[in-house]
NUKOLDREN-824583 format. One record per residue (C-alpha): x, y, z; residue number from 1. Coordinates in Angstrom, 1 decimal, padded with zeros to 4 digits. Example, Ala and Ser with C-alpha at 12.3 -4.5 7.8 and 13.67 -1.06 7.14 Angstrom:
NUKOLDREN-824583
site X 012.3, Y -004.5, Z 007.8, k 1
site X 013.7, Y -001.1, Z 007.1, k 2
***
This chain:
NUKOLDREN-824583
site X 000.0, Y 000.0, Z 000.0, k 1
site X 001.3, Y 003.4, Z -000.9, k 2
site X 002.3, Y 006.0, Z 001.7, k 3
site X -000.6, Y 008.3, Z 000.4, k 4
site X -003.1, Y 005.4, Z 000.8, k 5
site X -001.8, Y 004.7, Z 004.3, k 6
site X -002.2, Y 008.4, Z 005.3, k 7
site X -005.8, Y 008.4, Z 004.0, k 8
site X -006.6, Y 005.2, Z 005.8, k 9
site X -005.2, Y 006.6, Z 009.1, k 10
site X -007.1, Y 009.9, Z 008.7, k 11
site X -010.4, Y 008.0, Z 008.1, k 12
site X -009.9, Y 006.0, Z 011.3, k 13
site X -009.0, Y 009.2, Z 013.3, k 14
site X -012.0, Y 011.1, Z 012.0, k 15
site X -014.3, Y 008.2, Z 012.5, k 16
site X -013.5, Y 008.2, Z 016.2, k 17
site X -013.5, Y 012.0, Z 016.7, k 18
site X -016.7, Y 012.8, Z 014.8, k 19
site X -018.8, Y 009.7, Z 015.8, k 20
site X -022.4, Y 010.4, Z 016.6, k 21
site X -023.1, Y 006.8, Z 017.5, k 22
site X -025.4, Y 006.8, Z 020.6, k 23
site X -025.8, Y 010.6, Z 020.6, k 24
site X -029.5, Y 010.4, Z 019.9, k 25
site X -030.0, Y 007.0, Z 021.5, k 26
site X -029.2, Y 003.5, Z 020.5, k 27
site X -032.4, Y 003.2, Z 018.4, k 28
site X -031.7, Y 006.3, Z 016.3, k 29
site X -031.8, Y 005.8, Z 012.5, k 30
site X -031.7, Y 009.4, Z 011.1, k 31
site X -028.5, Y 010.8, Z 012.5, k 32
site X -027.9, Y 014.5, Z 012.0, k 33
site X -031.5, Y 015.0, Z 010.8, k 34
site X -032.2, Y 015.1, Z 014.5, k 35
site X -030.8, Y 018.6, Z 014.4, k 36
site X -033.8, Y 019.8, Z 012.3, k 37
site X -036.1, Y 021.1, Z 015.0, k 38
site X -039.6, Y 022.6, Z 014.8, k 39
site X -037.9, Y 026.0, Z 015.5, k 40
site X -035.5, Y 025.5, Z 012.7, k 41
site X -038.4, Y 024.9, Z 010.3, k 42
site X -040.1, Y 028.0, Z 011.5, k 43
site X -036.9, Y 029.9, Z 010.8, k 44
site X -036.8, Y 028.2, Z 007.3, k 45
site X -040.4, Y 029.5, Z 006.6, k 46
site X -039.2, Y 033.0, Z 007.2, k 47
site X -036.8, Y 032.6, Z 004.3, k 48
site X -039.7, Y 032.6, Z 001.9, k 49
site X -039.7, Y 036.2, Z 000.4, k 50
site X -041.1, Y 036.0, Z -003.1, k 51
site X -042.6, Y 032.5, Z -003.0, k 52
site X -040.6, Y 031.5, Z -006.1, k 53
site X -039.9, Y 027.7, Z -006.2, k 54
site X -037.1, Y 025.9, Z -007.8, k 55
site X -036.9, Y 022.2, Z -008.5, k 56
site X -033.4, Y 020.9, Z -007.9, k 57
site X -034.0, Y 017.5, Z -009.5, k 58
site X -032.4, Y 016.2, Z -012.7, k 59
site X -035.2, Y 015.3, Z -015.2, k 60
site X -035.8, Y 011.5, Z -015.2, k 61
site X -034.6, Y 010.3, Z -018.6, k 62
site X -033.4, Y 007.0, Z -020.0, k 63
site X -030.2, Y 008.5, Z -021.6, k 64
site X -028.7, Y 010.3, Z -018.5, k 65
site X -026.9, Y 010.7, Z -016.2, k 66
site X -025.5, Y 007.1, Z -016.0, k 67
site X -023.3, Y 006.1, Z -019.0, k 68
site X -022.8, Y 002.6, Z -020.2, k 69
site X -020.6, Y 000.7, Z -017.7, k 70
site X -021.7, Y 002.6, Z -014.7, k 71
site X -023.6, Y -000.4, Z -013.2, k 72
site X -026.7, Y 001.7, Z -012.6, k 73
site X -029.8, Y 001.9, Z -014.7, k 74
site X -031.1, Y 005.2, Z -015.9, k 75
site X -034.9, Y 005.8, Z -015.4, k 76
site X -036.8, Y 003.7, Z -017.9, k 77
site X -040.3, Y 005.0, Z -018.6, k 78
site X -042.8, Y 002.6, Z -020.3, k 79
site X -046.5, Y 003.1, Z -021.1, k 80
site X -048.9, Y 000.3, Z -020.3, k 81
site X -052.1, Y 002.1, Z -021.3, k 82
site X -052.2, Y 004.9, Z -023.8, k 83
site X -054.5, Y 007.4, Z -025.6, k 84
site X -053.8, Y 005.4, Z -028.8, k 85
site X -055.3, Y 002.4, Z -027.1, k 86
site X -058.3, Y 004.4, Z -026.0, k 87
site X -058.8, Y 005.8, Z -029.6, k 88
site X -058.8, Y 002.3, Z -031.1, k 89
site X -061.2, Y 001.0, Z -028.4, k 90
site X -063.6, Y 003.9, Z -028.9, k 91
site X -064.3, Y 004.0, Z -025.2, k 92
site X -066.3, Y 006.8, Z -023.7, k 93
site X -064.0, Y 006.8, Z -020.6, k 94
site X -060.4, Y 005.6, Z -020.7, k 95
site X -057.1, Y 006.1, Z -019.0, k 96
site X -053.4, Y 006.2, Z -019.6, k 97
site X -050.9, Y 004.5, Z -017.2, k 98
site X -047.2, Y 004.0, Z -017.0, k 99
site X -044.3, Y 002.2, Z -015.3, k 100
site X -041.0, Y 003.5, Z -014.1, k 101
site X -037.9, Y 001.3, Z -013.5, k 102
site X -034.6, Y 002.8, Z -012.3, k 103
site X -031.6, Y 002.4, Z -010.0, k 104
site X -032.4, Y 004.3, Z -006.9, k 105
site X -029.1, Y 006.1, Z -007.0, k 106
site X -029.2, Y 006.8, Z -010.8, k 107
site X -030.6, Y 010.4, Z -010.6, k 108
site X -031.1, Y 013.0, Z -007.9, k 109
site X -031.2, Y 011.2, Z -004.6, k 110
site X -030.2, Y 011.0, Z -000.9, k 111
site X -027.9, Y 008.3, Z 000.4, k 112
site X -029.4, Y 006.5, Z 003.4, k 113
site X -027.4, Y 005.6, Z 006.5, k 114
site X -027.5, Y 002.0, Z 005.3, k 115
site X -025.7, Y 002.8, Z 002.1, k 116
site X -022.1, Y 002.6, Z 003.4, k 117
site X -020.2, Y 000.2, Z 005.7, k 118
site X -017.0, Y 000.7, Z 007.6, k 119
site X -015.3, Y -002.3, Z 009.2, k 120
site X -018.6, Y -004.2, Z 008.8, k 121
site X -020.6, Y -001.6, Z 010.6, k 122
site X -023.1, Y 001.1, Z 009.6, k 123
site X -024.4, Y 004.1, Z 011.4, k 124
site X -025.1, Y 003.7, Z 015.1, k 125
site X -022.9, Y 000.6, Z 015.4, k 126
site X -025.3, Y -001.7, Z 013.5, k 127
site X -024.0, Y -004.7, Z 011.6, k 128
site X -023.8, Y -004.5, Z 007.8, k 129
site X -025.6, Y -007.9, Z 007.8, k 130
site X -028.8, Y -005.9, Z 008.6, k 131
site X -028.9, Y -005.0, Z 004.9, k 132
site X -030.0, Y -008.1, Z 003.0, k 133
site X -031.6, Y -008.9, Z -000.4, k 134
site X -034.8, Y -007.7, Z 001.2, k 135
site X -033.3, Y -004.3, Z 001.8, k 136
site X -032.2, Y -002.4, Z 004.9, k 137
site X -033.7, Y -003.7, Z 008.1, k 138
site X -032.3, Y -000.6, Z 009.9, k 139
site X -031.2, Y 002.8, Z 008.8, k 140
site X -033.4, Y 002.8, Z 005.7, k 141
site X -034.3, Y 006.0, Z 003.8, k 142
site X -037.9, Y 005.9, Z 005.1, k 143
site X -036.8, Y 007.8, Z 008.2, k 144
site X -035.8, Y 010.8, Z 006.1, k 145
site X -039.1, Y 011.3, Z 004.4, k 146
site X -040.9, Y 013.5, Z 006.9, k 147
site X -037.8, Y 015.1, Z 008.3, k 148
site X -035.9, Y 016.7, Z 005.4, k 149
site X -037.6, Y 020.0, Z 005.5, k 150
site X -035.4, Y 022.8, Z 006.8, k 151
site X -033.6, Y 026.0, Z 006.1, k 152
site X -031.4, Y 025.5, Z 003.0, k 153
site X -028.2, Y 027.4, Z 002.5, k 154
site X -026.5, Y 027.5, Z -000.9, k 155
site X -022.7, Y 028.0, Z -001.0, k 156
site X -021.7, Y 028.9, Z -004.6, k 157
site X -018.1, Y 028.0, Z -004.6, k 158
site X -017.8, Y 028.2, Z -008.4, k 159
site X -019.1, Y 031.8, Z -008.4, k 160
site X -016.8, Y 032.7, Z -005.5, k 161
site X -013.9, Y 031.5, Z -007.7, k 162
site X -015.3, Y 033.5, Z -010.7, k 163
site X -015.9, Y 030.5, Z -012.9, k 164
site X -018.9, Y 028.6, Z -014.2, k 165
site X -017.5, Y 025.4, Z -012.9, k 166
site X -014.6, Y 024.4, Z -010.7, k 167
site X -011.7, Y 022.5, Z -012.2, k 168
site X -012.3, Y 018.7, Z -012.1, k 169
site X -009.4, Y 018.3, Z -009.6, k 170
site X -010.6, Y 021.1, Z -007.3, k 171
site X -011.0, Y 020.0, Z -003.6, k 172
site X -013.4, Y 022.3, Z -001.8, k 173
site X -011.9, Y 023.3, Z 001.5, k 174
site X -013.3, Y 024.8, Z 004.7, k 175
site X -011.6, Y 028.0, Z 003.6, k 176
site X -013.5, Y 027.9, Z 000.3, k 177
site X -016.8, Y 027.4, Z 002.1, k 178
site X -016.2, Y 030.1, Z 004.6, k 179
site X -015.0, Y 032.6, Z 001.9, k 180
site X -018.2, Y 032.0, Z -000.1, k 181
site X -020.4, Y 032.3, Z 002.9, k 182
site X -018.7, Y 035.6, Z 003.8, k 183
site X -019.0, Y 036.9, Z 000.2, k 184
site X -022.7, Y 035.9, Z 000.1, k 185
site X -023.4, Y 037.5, Z 003.5, k 186
site X -025.2, Y 034.4, Z 004.9, k 187
site X -024.6, Y 032.4, Z 008.0, k 188
site X -024.8, Y 028.6, Z 008.3, k 189
site X -026.3, Y 027.2, Z 011.5, k 190
site X -027.3, Y 024.0, Z 013.3, k 191
site X -030.0, Y 022.1, Z 011.5, k 192
site X -029.4, Y 023.8, Z 008.1, k 193
site X -029.1, Y 021.8, Z 004.9, k 194
site X -026.0, Y 022.9, Z 003.0, k 195
site X -026.1, Y 022.9, Z -000.8, k 196
site X -022.6, Y 023.2, Z -002.4, k 197
site X -022.4, Y 024.3, Z -006.0, k 198
site X -019.3, Y 023.3, Z -008.0, k 199
site X -020.8, Y 023.8, Z -011.5, k 200
site X -019.9, Y 020.2, Z -012.3, k 201
site X -023.4, Y 019.0, Z -013.3, k 202
site X -023.9, Y 022.1, Z -015.5, k 203
site X -020.6, Y 021.5, Z -017.2, k 204
site X -021.3, Y 017.8, Z -017.9, k 205
site X -024.8, Y 018.6, Z -019.2, k 206
site X -023.5, Y 021.3, Z -021.6, k 207
site X -020.9, Y 019.0, Z -023.0, k 208
site X -023.0, Y 015.8, Z -022.9, k 209
site X -019.9, Y 014.1, Z -021.5, k 210
site X -021.8, Y 011.8, Z -019.1, k 211
site X -019.0, Y 009.2, Z -019.3, k 212
site X -016.9, Y 011.6, Z -017.2, k 213
site X -019.6, Y 012.2, Z -014.6, k 214
site X -020.0, Y 008.9, Z -012.8, k 215
site X -018.1, Y 005.8, Z -012.0, k 216
site X -017.5, Y 003.6, Z -015.0, k 217
site X -016.3, Y 000.1, Z -014.3, k 218
site X -013.5, Y 000.5, Z -011.8, k 219
site X -012.7, Y 004.1, Z -012.8, k 220
site X -013.9, Y 006.9, Z -010.5, k 221
site X -014.5, Y 010.2, Z -012.2, k 222
site X -012.4, Y 013.3, Z -011.6, k 223
site X -014.7, Y 015.5, Z -009.5, k 224
site X -014.7, Y 018.8, Z -007.7, k 225
site X -016.3, Y 018.4, Z -004.3, k 226
site X -015.7, Y 018.7, Z -000.6, k 227
site X -012.6, Y 017.2, Z 001.0, k 228
site X -012.7, Y 015.0, Z 004.1, k 229
site X -011.3, Y 017.8, Z 006.1, k 230
site X -014.6, Y 019.6, Z 005.7, k 231
site X -016.3, Y 017.1, Z 008.0, k 232
site X -015.0, Y 018.4, Z 011.3, k 233
site X -016.3, Y 021.8, Z 010.3, k 234
site X -019.7, Y 020.5, Z 009.3, k 235
site X -019.8, Y 018.6, Z 012.6, k 236
site X -019.0, Y 021.7, Z 014.6, k 237
site X -021.5, Y 023.8, Z 012.8, k 238
site X -024.2, Y 021.2, Z 013.1, k 239
site X -025.1, Y 020.8, Z 009.5, k 240
site X -028.1, Y 018.4, Z 009.2, k 241
site X -027.4, Y 017.2, Z 005.6, k 242
site X -025.2, Y 018.2, Z 002.6, k 243
site X -026.0, Y 017.9, Z -001.1, k 244
site X -024.0, Y 018.8, Z -004.2, k 245
site X -024.2, Y 019.2, Z -007.9, k 246
site X -021.9, Y 016.3, Z -008.6, k 247
site X -021.8, Y 012.5, Z -008.5, k 248
site X -020.6, Y 011.7, Z -005.0, k 249
site X -020.5, Y 015.0, Z -003.0, k 250
site X -016.9, Y 014.5, Z -002.3, k 251
site X -013.7, Y 015.5, Z -004.2, k 252
site X -012.3, Y 012.7, Z -006.3, k 253
site X -008.8, Y 012.8, Z -007.9, k 254
site X -006.8, Y 010.6, Z -010.2, k 255
site X -005.6, Y 008.3, Z -007.3, k 256
site X -008.9, Y 008.0, Z -005.4, k 257
site X -009.5, Y 004.5, Z -004.1, k 258
site X -011.9, Y 005.2, Z -001.2, k 259
site X -014.7, Y 007.6, Z -000.5, k 260
site X -013.7, Y 009.0, Z 002.9, k 261
site X -016.6, Y 011.5, Z 003.1, k 262
site X -019.0, Y 008.6, Z 002.7, k 263
site X -017.3, Y 006.4, Z 005.2, k 264
site X -016.9, Y 009.0, Z 007.9, k 265
site X -019.9, Y 011.2, Z 007.1, k 266
site X -022.6, Y 008.6, Z 006.6, k 267
site X -021.3, Y 005.8, Z 008.8, k 268
site X -020.0, Y 007.6, Z 011.8, k 269
site X -021.6, Y 011.1, Z 011.7, k 270
site X -025.0, Y 009.9, Z 010.4, k 271
site X -024.8, Y 012.7, Z 007.8, k 272
site X -027.1, Y 012.3, Z 004.8, k 273
site X -025.5, Y 013.0, Z 001.5, k 274
site X -027.5, Y 014.3, Z -001.5, k 275
site X -026.1, Y 013.7, Z -004.9, k 276
site X -026.8, Y 014.9, Z -008.5, k 277
site X -028.7, Y 018.1, Z -007.3, k 278
site X -029.4, Y 020.7, Z -010.0, k 279
site X -028.2, Y 024.0, Z -008.5, k 280
site X -027.4, Y 026.4, Z -011.4, k 281
site X -030.9, Y 028.0, Z -011.7, k 282
site X -031.2, Y 028.4, Z -008.0, k 283
site X -027.7, Y 029.9, Z -007.8, k 284
site X -028.5, Y 032.5, Z -010.5, k 285
site X -031.6, Y 033.6, Z -008.6, k 286
site X -029.6, Y 033.8, Z -005.3, k 287
site X -026.9, Y 035.9, Z -007.0, k 288
site X -029.6, Y 038.2, Z -008.5, k 289
site X -031.1, Y 039.3, Z -005.2, k 290
site X -028.3, Y 038.4, Z -002.7, k 291
site X -030.4, Y 036.0, Z -000.7, k 292
site X -028.8, Y 032.5, Z -000.3, k 293
site X -031.1, Y 030.9, Z 002.2, k 294
site X -034.5, Y 029.4, Z 001.5, k 295
site X -037.1, Y 026.9, Z 002.7, k 296
site X -035.9, Y 023.5, Z 001.4, k 297
site X -038.4, Y 020.6, Z 001.1, k 298
site X -036.4, Y 017.5, Z 000.2, k 299
site X -038.0, Y 014.4, Z 001.6, k 300
site X -037.2, Y 011.3, Z -000.5, k 301
site X -039.7, Y 008.7, Z -001.5, k 302
site X -040.4, Y 006.5, Z 001.5, k 303
site X -038.9, Y 003.3, Z 000.0, k 304
site X -039.2, Y 000.5, Z 002.5, k 305
site X -035.8, Y -000.9, Z 003.1, k 306
site X -034.2, Y 001.6, Z 000.7, k 307
site X -030.5, Y 002.4, Z 001.0, k 308
site X -031.2, Y 005.6, Z -000.9, k 309
site X -034.2, Y 007.5, Z -002.1, k 310
site X -035.0, Y 009.5, Z -005.2, k 311
site X -036.1, Y 013.0, Z -004.5, k 312
site X -037.4, Y 016.1, Z -006.1, k 313
site X -035.9, Y 018.8, Z -003.8, k 314
site X -037.7, Y 022.1, Z -003.9, k 315
site X -036.2, Y 025.4, Z -002.8, k 316
site X -038.8, Y 028.1, Z -002.0, k 317
site X -037.4, Y 031.6, Z -001.8, k 318
***
């Protein structure tokens, strides 16, 4: 194993101990840092609605994106089982159309559940990885998120703070980057907030149609601007309830990436939900136009029983 790899491994183990929330909200807890979203926080979030304008942050469900061939995940496949053509042929007075959707849960905009990642055979709150079976997650499933992920959202536009449409593919977002953007935007991040980090990566990929560079393909991880593992102590200290990004994995990935430390420490030990493939460009433009970077965020995923993730149509209301 390389010296670099050994250093990453050691850092993961250290942060896992230092940032652990196991037992913090009781041995039966299955929602982790979402416990930080209180009724008072939601009342504060409601006060962020100024114009009433709403923005969907979900990628449109399509069969041709965002997963390229070889990713191992199935893009949304939409099929009709009853159509208007059928009704026209039948000549019925009353008729209906109906359809079916098949997709990988993690293929489009989604939240990772606390059962999505294991570390040394354990998942969040010291539960065995064996509790996730072919029937799904018997604990830490995404169902617990559904009624809780409504809070004050704060957008941190790191790309704009750097004066670019999109950060370089090898850019690691640091605590300094986040704090500088917050200062420039004149917004404070607090306990129970959901942090949205804009790198510009999804917009860049969509413009170029280079989806093969967006996700994992075979054994190759993409180059990806995103948060570094050293952001986790800061997120822990602030009390961020969840974090989402406009990229594939939330975290920074470089040419030598072999592990996903933000997933291992954040999800498994902190109980921090990660939101992936969020569309943030339109929201960012609106925030820049009026200088308000906080909003009411309603982002509960579909309550998929046993799900280790959940598709979501996050809506930011400003």
